[in-house]
C-alpha atoms as a printed R data frame, in Angstrom:
    type eleno elety resid chain resno       x      y      z
1   ATOM     1    CA   UNK     A     1   0.010  0.018  0.061
2   ATOM     2    CA   UNK     A     2   1.339  3.424 -0.952
3   ATOM     3    CA   UNK     A     3   2.468  5.470  2.016
4   ATOM     4    CA   UNK     A     4   0.521  8.629  2.582
5   ATOM     5    CA   UNK     A     5   2.513 11.723  2.165
6   ATOM     6    CA   UNK     A     6   3.416 13.572  5.262
7   ATOM     7    CA   UNK     A     7   1.934 16.946  4.041
8   ATOM     8    CA   UNK     A     8  -1.355 15.305  3.359
9   ATOM     9    CA   UNK     A     9  -1.822 13.688  6.795
10  ATOM    10    CA   UNK     A    10  -4.327 15.430  9.122
11  ATOM    11    CA   UNK     A    11  -2.361 16.953 12.100
12  ATOM    12    CA   UNK     A    12  -3.791 16.280 15.508
13  ATOM    13    CA   UNK     A    13  -2.861 17.541 19.166
14  ATOM    14    CA   UNK     A    14  -3.855 15.324 22.132
15  ATOM    15    CA   UNK     A    15  -3.366 16.553 25.587
16  ATOM    16    CA   UNK     A    16  -2.999 14.370 28.648
17  ATOM    17    CA   UNK     A    17  -1.410 11.699 26.501
18  ATOM    18    CA   UNK     A    18   0.751  9.964 29.120
19  ATOM    19    CA   UNK     A    19  -2.023  7.423 30.132
20  ATOM    20    CA   UNK     A    20  -5.613  6.400 29.744
21  ATOM    21    CA   UNK     A    21  -7.830  8.113 27.264
22  ATOM    22    CA   UNK     A    22  -5.230 10.443 26.008
23  ATOM    23    CA   UNK     A    23  -2.753  7.706 25.376
24  ATOM    24    CA   UNK     A    24  -5.085  5.458 23.525
25  ATOM    25    CA   UNK     A    25  -6.578  8.344 21.487
26  ATOM    26    CA   UNK     A    26  -3.029  9.224 20.371
27  ATOM    27    CA   UNK     A    27  -2.422  5.701 19.203
28  ATOM    28    CA   UNK     A    28  -5.928  5.298 17.589
29  ATOM    29    CA   UNK     A    29  -5.515  8.626 15.644
30  ATOM    30    CA   UNK     A    30  -2.138  7.718 14.439
31  ATOM    31    CA   UNK     A    31  -3.483  4.443 13.291
32  ATOM    32    CA   UNK     A    32  -6.181  6.200 11.428
33  ATOM    33    CA   UNK     A    33  -3.672  8.199  9.498
34  ATOM    34    CA   UNK     A    34  -3.190 11.295 11.630
35  ATOM    35    CA   UNK     A    35   0.130 12.788 12.300
36  ATOM    36    CA   UNK     A    36  -0.125 13.010 16.035
37  ATOM    37    CA   UNK     A    37   1.492 15.424 18.624
38  ATOM    38    CA   UNK     A    38   0.858 13.711 21.836
39  ATOM    39    CA   UNK     A    39   1.403 16.169 24.753
40  ATOM    40    CA   UNK     A    40   1.764 15.846 28.513
41  ATOM    41    CA   UNK     A    41   2.685 18.023 31.473
42  ATOM    42    CA   UNK     A    42   5.585 15.748 32.628
43  ATOM    43    CA   UNK     A    43   7.653 14.083 29.868
44  ATOM    44    CA   UNK     A    44   9.009 11.831 32.580
45  ATOM    45    CA   UNK     A    45   5.765  9.800 32.196
46  ATOM    46    CA   UNK     A    46   6.132  9.285 28.418
47  ATOM    47    CA   UNK     A    47   7.371  5.532 28.784
48  ATOM    48    CA   UNK     A    48   4.031  3.886 28.647
49  ATOM    49    CA   UNK     A    49   2.992  5.911 25.497
50  ATOM    50    CA   UNK     A    50   6.358  5.138 23.797
51  ATOM    51    CA   UNK     A    51   6.062  1.404 24.491
52  ATOM    52    CA   UNK     A    52   2.388  1.220 23.258
53  ATOM    53    CA   UNK     A    53   3.322  3.225 20.094
54  ATOM    54    CA   UNK     A    54   6.287  1.000 19.446
55  ATOM    55    CA   UNK     A    55   4.254 -2.115 19.961
56  ATOM    56    CA   UNK     A    56   1.614 -0.740 17.508
57  ATOM    57    CA   UNK     A    57   4.304  0.141 14.880
58  ATOM    58    CA   UNK     A    58   3.410  3.849 14.771
59  ATOM    59    CA   UNK     A    59   5.332  6.992 15.084
60  ATOM    60    CA   UNK     A    60   4.267  9.924 17.450
61  ATOM    61    CA   UNK     A    61   5.750 13.238 18.300
62  ATOM    62    CA   UNK     A    62   5.727 13.824 22.089
63  ATOM    63    CA   UNK     A    63   5.785 17.380 23.341
64  ATOM    64    CA   UNK     A    64   5.627 19.014 26.800
65  ATOM    65    CA   UNK     A    65   2.478 20.944 27.443
66  ATOM    66    CA   UNK     A    66   1.134 21.996 30.818
67  ATOM    67    CA   UNK     A    67  -2.564 23.185 30.353
68  ATOM    68    CA   UNK     A    68  -2.200 25.427 33.424
69  ATOM    69    CA   UNK     A    69   0.739 27.351 31.736
70  ATOM    70    CA   UNK     A    70  -0.178 29.766 29.036
71  ATOM    71    CA   UNK     A    71   3.463 30.009 27.925
72  ATOM    72    CA   UNK     A    72   3.749 26.220 27.679
73  ATOM    73    CA   UNK     A    73   0.518 26.053 25.628
74  ATOM    74    CA   UNK     A    74   1.795 28.847 23.247
75  ATOM    75    CA   UNK     A    75   5.161 27.175 22.904
76  ATOM    76    CA   UNK     A    76   3.682 23.780 22.131
77  ATOM    77    CA   UNK     A    77   1.184 25.318 19.522
78  ATOM    78    CA   UNK     A    78   4.089 27.187 17.860
79  ATOM    79    CA   UNK     A    79   6.179 23.915 17.740
80  ATOM    80    CA   UNK     A    80   3.500 21.964 16.018
81  ATOM    81    CA   UNK     A    81   2.770 24.833 13.500
82  ATOM    82    CA   UNK     A    82   6.547 24.951 12.903
83  ATOM    83    CA   UNK     A    83   6.791 21.183 12.385
84  ATOM    84    CA   UNK     A    84   3.454 20.356 10.541
85  ATOM    85    CA   UNK     A    85   2.306 23.742  9.248
86  ATOM    86    CA   UNK     A    86  -1.158 23.476 10.895
87  ATOM    87    CA   UNK     A    87  -3.458 21.819 13.306
88  ATOM    88    CA   UNK     A    88  -6.535 20.067 11.905
89  ATOM    89    CA   UNK     A    89  -7.726 18.218 15.087
90  ATOM    90    CA   UNK     A    90  -7.442 19.409 18.803
91  ATOM    91    CA   UNK     A    91  -8.361 16.907 21.436
92  ATOM    92    CA   UNK     A    92  -8.536 18.528 24.918
93  ATOM    93    CA   UNK     A    93  -8.280 15.559 27.252
94  ATOM    94    CA   UNK     A    94  -5.906 16.630 30.104
95  ATOM    95    CA   UNK     A    95  -7.537 17.172 33.498
96  ATOM    96    CA   UNK     A    96  -7.630 16.363 37.158
97  ATOM    97    CA   UNK     A    97 -10.170 15.796 39.926
98  ATOM    98    CA   UNK     A    98 -10.321 17.219 43.373
99  ATOM    99    CA   UNK     A    99 -12.701 15.230 45.683
100 ATOM   100    CA   UNK     A   100 -14.293 16.836 48.625
101 ATOM   101    CA   UNK     A   101 -17.513 18.421 49.600
102 ATOM   102    CA   UNK     A   102 -17.896 22.089 48.800
103 ATOM   103    CA   UNK     A   103 -17.736 23.167 52.467
104 ATOM   104    CA   UNK     A   104 -14.323 21.459 52.651
105 ATOM   105    CA   UNK     A   105 -12.789 22.879 49.552
106 ATOM   106    CA   UNK     A   106 -10.857 26.045 49.509
107 ATOM   107    CA   UNK     A   107 -11.425 28.778 46.825
108 ATOM   108    CA   UNK     A   108  -7.943 28.139 45.621
109 ATOM   109    CA   UNK     A   109  -8.610 24.390 45.187
110 ATOM   110    CA   UNK     A   110 -11.655 25.240 43.229
111 ATOM   111    CA   UNK     A   111  -9.805 27.740 41.165
112 ATOM   112    CA   UNK     A   112  -7.117 25.005 40.364
113 ATOM   113    CA   UNK     A   113  -9.840 22.738 39.258
114 ATOM   114    CA   UNK     A   114 -11.388 25.352 36.955
115 ATOM   115    CA   UNK     A   115  -7.954 26.432 35.601
116 ATOM   116    CA   UNK     A   116  -7.106 22.915 34.667
117 ATOM   117    CA   UNK     A   117 -10.236 21.489 33.318
118 ATOM   118    CA   UNK     A   118 -11.855 24.617 31.782
119 ATOM   119    CA   UNK     A   119  -9.450 27.447 31.226
120 ATOM   120    CA   UNK     A   120  -6.534 25.186 30.043
121 ATOM   121    CA   UNK     A   121  -8.651 23.695 27.164
122 ATOM   122    CA   UNK     A   122 -10.094 27.196 26.397
123 ATOM   123    CA   UNK     A   123  -6.591 28.719 26.273
124 ATOM   124    CA   UNK     A   124  -5.466 25.916 23.878
125 ATOM   125    CA   UNK     A   125  -8.424 26.368 21.681
126 ATOM   126    CA   UNK     A   126  -7.450 30.038 21.375
127 ATOM   127    CA   UNK     A   127  -3.868 29.185 20.448
128 ATOM   128    CA   UNK     A   128  -5.016 26.964 17.486
129 ATOM   129    CA   UNK     A   129  -8.020 28.812 16.352
130 ATOM   130    CA   UNK     A   130  -6.416 31.485 14.110
131 ATOM   131    CA   UNK     A   131  -4.872 28.841 11.926
132 ATOM   132    CA   UNK     A   132  -8.126 26.851 11.729
133 ATOM   133    CA   UNK     A   133 -10.186 30.027 10.802
134 ATOM   134    CA   UNK     A   134  -7.522 30.936  8.142
135 ATOM   135    CA   UNK     A   135  -7.831 27.588  6.682
136 ATOM   136    CA   UNK     A   136 -11.513 27.375  7.110
137 ATOM   137    CA   UNK     A   137 -11.431 24.043  8.584
138 ATOM   138    CA   UNK     A   138 -10.801 22.253 11.866
139 ATOM   139    CA   UNK     A   139 -12.184 19.876 14.566
140 ATOM   140    CA   UNK     A   140 -11.949 20.552 18.275
141 ATOM   141    CA   UNK     A   141 -12.986 17.692 20.570
142 ATOM   142    CA   UNK     A   142 -13.401 18.496 24.161
143 ATOM   143    CA   UNK     A   143 -13.377 15.563 26.508
144 ATOM   144    CA   UNK     A   144 -15.708 16.318 29.469
145 ATOM   145    CA   UNK     A   145 -17.442 13.751 31.496
146 ATOM   146    CA   UNK     A   146 -20.889 12.274 32.490
147 ATOM   147    CA   UNK     A   147 -20.302 14.770 35.273
148 ATOM   148    CA   UNK     A   148 -20.806 17.414 32.612
149 ATOM   149    CA   UNK     A   149 -24.307 16.043 32.056
150 ATOM   150    CA   UNK     A   150 -25.585 15.353 35.612
151 ATOM   151    CA   UNK     A   151 -24.696 16.629 39.148
152 ATOM   152    CA   UNK     A   152 -21.898 14.794 40.817
153 ATOM   153    CA   UNK     A   153 -21.962 15.493 44.650
154 ATOM   154    CA   UNK     A   154 -18.582 15.005 46.275
155 ATOM   155    CA   UNK     A   155 -16.687 16.593 43.375
156 ATOM   156    CA   UNK     A   156 -18.509 19.896 42.899
157 ATOM   157    CA   UNK     A   157 -15.741 21.924 41.525
158 ATOM   158    CA   UNK     A   158 -14.962 19.160 38.972
159 ATOM   159    CA   UNK     A   159 -18.553 19.019 37.942
160 ATOM   160    CA   UNK     A   160 -18.673 22.754 37.781
161 ATOM   161    CA   UNK     A   161 -15.683 22.938 35.287
162 ATOM   162    CA   UNK     A   162 -17.092 20.222 33.150
163 ATOM   163    CA   UNK     A   163 -20.440 21.916 32.920
164 ATOM   164    CA   UNK     A   164 -18.648 25.126 32.015
165 ATOM   165    CA   UNK     A   165 -16.671 23.223 29.181
166 ATOM   166    CA   UNK     A   166 -20.113 21.881 27.998
167 ATOM   167    CA   UNK     A   167 -21.771 25.152 27.746
168 ATOM   168    CA   UNK     A   168 -18.655 26.897 26.202
169 ATOM   169    CA   UNK     A   169 -18.227 24.111 23.643
170 ATOM   170    CA   UNK     A   170 -21.836 24.336 22.336
171 ATOM   171    CA   UNK     A   171 -21.796 28.145 22.115
172 ATOM   172    CA   UNK     A   172 -18.333 28.177 20.449
173 ATOM   173    CA   UNK     A   173 -19.558 25.490 17.895
174 ATOM   174    CA   UNK     A   174 -22.410 27.747 16.841
175 ATOM   175    CA   UNK     A   175 -20.027 30.674 16.395
176 ATOM   176    CA   UNK     A   176 -17.312 28.733 14.592
177 ATOM   177    CA   UNK     A   177 -19.427 26.505 12.155
178 ATOM   178    CA   UNK     A   178 -19.425 29.332  9.464
179 ATOM   179    CA   UNK     A   179 -15.619 29.076  9.641
180 ATOM   180    CA   UNK     A   180 -15.664 25.349  8.860
181 ATOM   181    CA   UNK     A   181 -14.723 24.406 12.383
182 ATOM   182    CA   UNK     A   182 -16.750 21.973 14.518
183 ATOM   183    CA   UNK     A   183 -16.594 21.597 18.335
184 ATOM   184    CA   UNK     A   184 -17.471 18.179 19.515
185 ATOM   185    CA   UNK     A   185 -18.097 16.896 23.056
186 ATOM   186    CA   UNK     A   186 -17.086 13.312 24.297
187 ATOM   187    CA   UNK     A   187 -18.517 12.525 27.717
188 ATOM   188    CA   UNK     A   188 -17.119  9.349 29.308
189 ATOM   189    CA   UNK     A   189 -18.643  7.591 32.381
190 ATOM   190    CA   UNK     A   190 -16.418  5.603 34.493
191 ATOM   191    CA   UNK     A   191 -13.556  4.236 32.534
192 ATOM   192    CA   UNK     A   192 -10.179  2.791 33.935
193 ATOM   193    CA   UNK     A   193  -8.026  5.990 33.735
194 ATOM   194    CA   UNK     A   194  -5.878  7.970 36.104
195 ATOM   195    CA   UNK     A   195  -8.705 10.644 36.672
196 ATOM   196    CA   UNK     A   196  -9.840  8.118 39.381
197 ATOM   197    CA   UNK     A   197  -6.406  7.331 40.735
198 ATOM   198    CA   UNK     A   198  -3.094  9.410 40.473
199 ATOM   199    CA   UNK     A   199  -5.107 12.429 38.850
200 ATOM   200    CA   UNK     A   200  -7.612 12.299 41.728
201 ATOM   201    CA   UNK     A   201  -6.758 14.467 44.790
202 ATOM   202    CA   UNK     A   202  -8.413 15.031 47.950
203 ATOM   203    CA   UNK     A   203  -9.255 18.568 49.083
204 ATOM   204    CA   UNK     A   204  -6.550 19.321 51.737
205 ATOM   205    CA   UNK     A   205  -9.195 19.819 54.472
206 ATOM   206    CA   UNK     A   206 -10.367 16.208 54.074
207 ATOM   207    CA   UNK     A   207  -7.208 14.935 55.810
208 ATOM   208    CA   UNK     A   208  -8.139 16.892 59.036
209 ATOM   209    CA   UNK     A   209 -10.133 14.576 61.483
210 ATOM   210    CA   UNK     A   210 -12.308 17.517 62.354
211 ATOM   211    CA   UNK     A   211 -13.479 18.183 58.884
212 ATOM   212    CA   UNK     A   212 -17.377 17.900 58.816
213 ATOM   213    CA   UNK     A   213 -17.435 15.527 55.717
214 ATOM   214    CA   UNK     A   214 -14.051 13.957 55.883
215 ATOM   215    CA   UNK     A   215 -15.267 10.360 56.740
216 ATOM   216    CA   UNK     A   216 -17.884 10.530 54.030
217 ATOM   217    CA   UNK     A   217 -15.259 11.423 51.439
218 ATOM   218    CA   UNK     A   218 -12.976  8.584 52.544
219 ATOM   219    CA   UNK     A   219 -15.944  6.216 52.063
220 ATOM   220    CA   UNK     A   220 -16.828  7.787 48.643
221 ATOM   221    CA   UNK     A   221 -13.173  7.402 47.526
222 ATOM   222    CA   UNK     A   222 -13.248  3.764 48.314
223 ATOM   223    CA   UNK     A   223 -16.553  3.246 46.703
224 ATOM   224    CA   UNK     A   224 -15.276  4.892 43.530
225 ATOM   225    CA   UNK     A   225 -12.229  2.675 43.337
226 ATOM   226    CA   UNK     A   226 -14.152 -0.502 44.068
227 ATOM   227    CA   UNK     A   227 -16.753  0.394 41.437
228 ATOM   228    CA   UNK     A   228 -14.052  1.375 38.964
229 ATOM   229    CA   UNK     A   229 -12.293 -1.930 39.283
230 ATOM   230    CA   UNK     A   230 -15.661 -3.929 39.080
231 ATOM   231    CA   UNK     A   231 -17.444 -1.895 36.327
232 ATOM   232    CA   UNK     A   232 -14.986  0.533 34.824
233 ATOM   233    CA   UNK     A   233 -14.884  0.689 30.963
234 ATOM   234    CA   UNK     A   234 -12.027  0.365 28.811
235 ATOM   235    CA   UNK     A   235 -10.464  3.773 27.763
236 ATOM   236    CA   UNK     A   236  -9.875  2.469 24.237
237 ATOM   237    CA   UNK     A   237 -13.582  2.536 23.637
238 ATOM   238    CA   UNK     A   238 -13.677  6.311 24.433
239 ATOM   239    CA   UNK     A   239 -10.581  6.764 22.138
240 ATOM   240    CA   UNK     A   240 -12.452  4.981 19.295
241 ATOM   241    CA   UNK     A   241 -15.354  7.489 19.771
242 ATOM   242    CA   UNK     A   242 -12.870 10.273 19.608
243 ATOM   243    CA   UNK     A   243 -11.561  8.984 16.297
244 ATOM   244    CA   UNK     A   244 -15.042  8.969 14.992
245 ATOM   245    CA   UNK     A   245 -15.652 12.410 16.138
246 ATOM   246    CA   UNK     A   246 -12.355 13.510 14.371
247 ATOM   247    CA   UNK     A   247 -12.874 11.788 11.077
248 ATOM   248    CA   UNK     A   248 -16.724 11.689 10.146
249 ATOM   249    CA   UNK     A   249 -17.933 14.370  7.938
250 ATOM   250    CA   UNK     A   250 -20.875 15.351 10.195
251 ATOM   251    CA   UNK     A   251 -20.023 14.461 13.828
252 ATOM   252    CA   UNK     A   252 -22.633 14.360 16.466
253 ATOM   253    CA   UNK     A   253 -22.444 17.337 18.825
254 ATOM   254    CA   UNK     A   254 -21.789 14.891 21.707
255 ATOM   255    CA   UNK     A   255 -20.723 11.336 22.237
256 ATOM   256    CA   UNK     A   256 -21.762  9.863 25.555
257 ATOM   257    CA   UNK     A   257 -19.496  6.854 26.443
258 ATOM   258    CA   UNK     A   258 -20.556  4.066 28.809
259 ATOM   259    CA   UNK     A   259 -23.705  2.505 30.029
260 ATOM   260    CA   UNK     A   260 -23.485  4.401 33.304
261 ATOM   261    CA   UNK     A   261 -23.217  7.778 31.434
262 ATOM   262    CA   UNK     A   262 -26.154  6.961 29.256
263 ATOM   263    CA   UNK     A   263 -28.289  5.762 32.245
264 ATOM   264    CA   UNK     A   264 -27.343  8.923 34.186
265 ATOM   265    CA   UNK     A   265 -28.291 11.129 31.243
266 ATOM   266    CA   UNK     A   266 -31.552  9.318 30.710
267 ATOM   267    CA   UNK     A   267 -32.593  9.399 34.399
268 ATOM   268    CA   UNK     A   268 -31.928 13.103 34.510
269 ATOM   269    CA   UNK     A   269 -34.136 13.771 31.498
270 ATOM   270    CA   UNK     A   270 -37.167 11.680 32.536
271 ATOM   271    CA   UNK     A   271 -37.479 12.029 36.221
272 ATOM   272    CA   UNK     A   272 -39.193 15.036 37.909
273 ATOM   273    CA   UNK     A   273 -36.705 17.281 39.611
274 ATOM   274    CA   UNK     A   274 -37.691 16.326 43.218
275 ATOM   275    CA   UNK     A   275 -37.664 12.733 42.599
276 ATOM   276    CA   UNK     A   276 -34.301 12.932 40.801
277 ATOM   277    CA   UNK     A   277 -32.749 14.899 43.704
278 ATOM   278    CA   UNK     A   278 -34.201 12.310 46.176
279 ATOM   279    CA   UNK     A   279 -32.590  9.506 44.114
280 ATOM   280    CA   UNK     A   280 -29.362 11.373 43.952
281 ATOM   281    CA   UNK     A   281 -29.306 11.886 47.686
282 ATOM   282    CA   UNK     A   282 -29.988  8.149 48.375
283 ATOM   283    CA   UNK     A   283 -27.179  7.167 45.921
284 ATOM   284    CA   UNK     A   284 -24.798  9.630 47.716
285 ATOM   285    CA   UNK     A   285 -25.838  8.164 51.149
286 ATOM   286    CA   UNK     A   286 -24.957  4.686 49.734
287 ATOM   287    CA   UNK     A   287 -21.698  5.741 48.360
288 ATOM   288    CA   UNK     A   288 -20.490  7.711 51.429
289 ATOM   289    CA   UNK     A   289 -21.662  5.149 54.197
290 ATOM   290    CA   UNK     A   290 -19.291  3.314 56.202
291 ATOM   291    CA   UNK     A   291 -18.725 -0.396 54.908
292 ATOM   292    CA   UNK     A   292 -20.958 -2.845 56.747
């Protein structure tokens, strides 16, 4: 089979590519014919990506990019433009979660959550947007969460940042469509990624024994990890959805990934508000109760 010329390959940037959804998305996009720039905050964590790429027989370009650092974002965007001449696809995937009830989270912790999961992706969108507008084409894929569809008590700042990304993405899509640019949302439920492990952090106050909700958060954390181990989805499924979103001519506005995410969205849409809130409260009590 004739090799595709480098200049004709669509160019993609993927953030948070050191593990999980970002890693598998980088591999899957490269396998679909994209020239992939896989980015991560800490290049010391690239080993798994390198091993997976080598095993799949594909080439990736790995770049440092910290979504909380505007200079890092600008430098990475310039480097991609210098090497490839353009950006056709941007996958905003990097993120973190801070677990803790609202009363136990500081304003600085909430701000960090919003900076990472909302302002970081928005800043990167701004960095690649002029080139996409000039070429009158582009695809921006923002990975949010089922928490961007339904309330998620215990992670209110994470939920708020994801809801912000949802609204921003839909608004931006309407504005950018006349320029040939489409903004797509991918909303995973519980999948086996580091957002539930190394990228999940407890609010500092939770470690204080006098914190009002500290014990409940401890139980919630254990419940999440147990449920993830038992029912967590394969992040490669989400990566495949992202490839579809990146390549089809007319993508959906959103791709909900996982039975749990579909169920949560359906229940939110069909239940009366008071019944839904009662059900959510009962579920929260179950998740935060001490093991029997």
